C-alpha positions in Angstrom: -99.3 -21.0 -123.5 -100.6 -17.8 -122.4 -100.3 -14.7 -125.4 -99.8 -11.6 -124.1 -99.4 -9.7 -126.8 -100.9 -10.1 -130.8 -100.7 -8.2 -134.0 -104.3 -7.2 -133.4 -104.0 -6.4 -129.6 -106.9 -8.9 -128.7 -105.9 -9.8 -125.7 -106.1 -6.6 -124.7 -109.3 -5.5 -126.5 -111.0 -8.8 -124.6 -110.1 -7.2 -121.5 -111.2 -4.2 -121.8 -114.8 -6.4 -122.4 -114.2 -8.2 -119.1 -110.6 -7.5 -116.9 -110.4 -11.2 -116.3 -110.1 -12.5 -120.1 -107.0 -13.9 -121.3 -106.0 -15.9 -124.7 -104.2 -19.0 -124.7 -102.8 -21.1 -127.1 -103.3 -24.9 -126.6 -100.5 -26.4 -128.5 -102.0 -30.0 -128.1 -105.3 -29.1 -129.8 -103.7 -26.1 -132.3 -105.6 -23.7 -131.1 -106.4 -20.3 -129.5 -109.0 -20.3 -126.1 -110.1 -17.5 -124.5 -110.1 -18.2 -120.7 -111.3 -16.2 -117.6 -109.3 -15.9 -114.8 -112.2 -16.2 -112.1 -113.9 -18.9 -113.9 -114.9 -22.1 -112.0 -114.3 -24.8 -111.9 -112.5 -24.1 -115.0 -111.2 -21.1 -116.7 -111.6 -22.4 -120.2 -115.0 -19.8 -121.7 -114.5 -20.5 -125.8 -112.5 -22.4 -128.3 -111.5 -19.9 -130.9 -112.3 -21.6 -134.4 -110.0 -19.2 -136.5 -106.6 -19.8 -137.1 -105.7 -16.5 -136.3 -106.8 -13.9 -133.7 -108.5 -10.8 -135.1 -111.6 -8.8 -134.7 -114.2 -12.0 -135.1 -112.3 -13.7 -131.9 -113.7 -10.3 -129.9 -117.6 -10.9 -131.3 -117.6 -14.3 -130.9 -116.4 -13.5 -126.9 -119.0 -10.8 -127.1 -121.8 -13.2 -128.2 -121.2 -16.0 -125.8 -121.0 -13.8 -122.5 -123.3 -15.0 -119.9 -125.5 -12.1 -120.2 -126.7 -13.5 -124.1 -127.8 -16.9 -122.4 -131.4 -15.9 -123.2 -130.7 -15.2 -126.6 -128.3 -18.4 -127.4 -131.0 -20.4 -126.0 -133.8 -19.3 -128.2 -131.4 -19.4 -131.3 -130.9 -22.8 -130.5 -134.4 -23.8 -130.0 -135.8 -21.7 -133.1 -133.0 -23.8 -135.0 -134.0 -26.9 -133.4 -137.6 -26.4 -134.4 -136.5 -25.6 -138.1 -134.7 -29.0 -138.5 -137.6 -30.7 -136.7 -140.1 -28.9 -139.1 -137.6 -30.3 -141.9 -137.4 -34.1 -140.7 -141.0 -34.2 -140.5 -141.7 -32.5 -144.1 -139.2 -34.9 -145.8 -140.9 -38.3 -143.9 -144.0 -37.4 -144.9 -142.9 -36.6 -148.6 -141.4 -40.4 -148.3 -143.9 -41.7 -147.0 -146.7 -40.5 -149.8 -144.0 -41.4 -152.2 -144.1 -44.9 -150.8 -148.1 -45.2 -151.2 -148.1 -44.1 -154.8 
């Protein structure tokens, strides 16, 4: 069900970012979703991870826009590298403990 209006005017504010955005409440999943009218093959853009529509929704949509793809991929790569470094460190520590 498309949300036409809400307390904080999130739908209207999203349309200020890009006129194609609109918000729906997906009853089966019990969540808000942001869609774009010109989306292909789907209009779905992002699931809102909050129980209410508020400023965080605007921030999330702005962050996940295609214009930010390189930055998002860089953040993912850095996080993965950090996790890998931690994993290697923990493995080496466990091996050291086994050899003592």
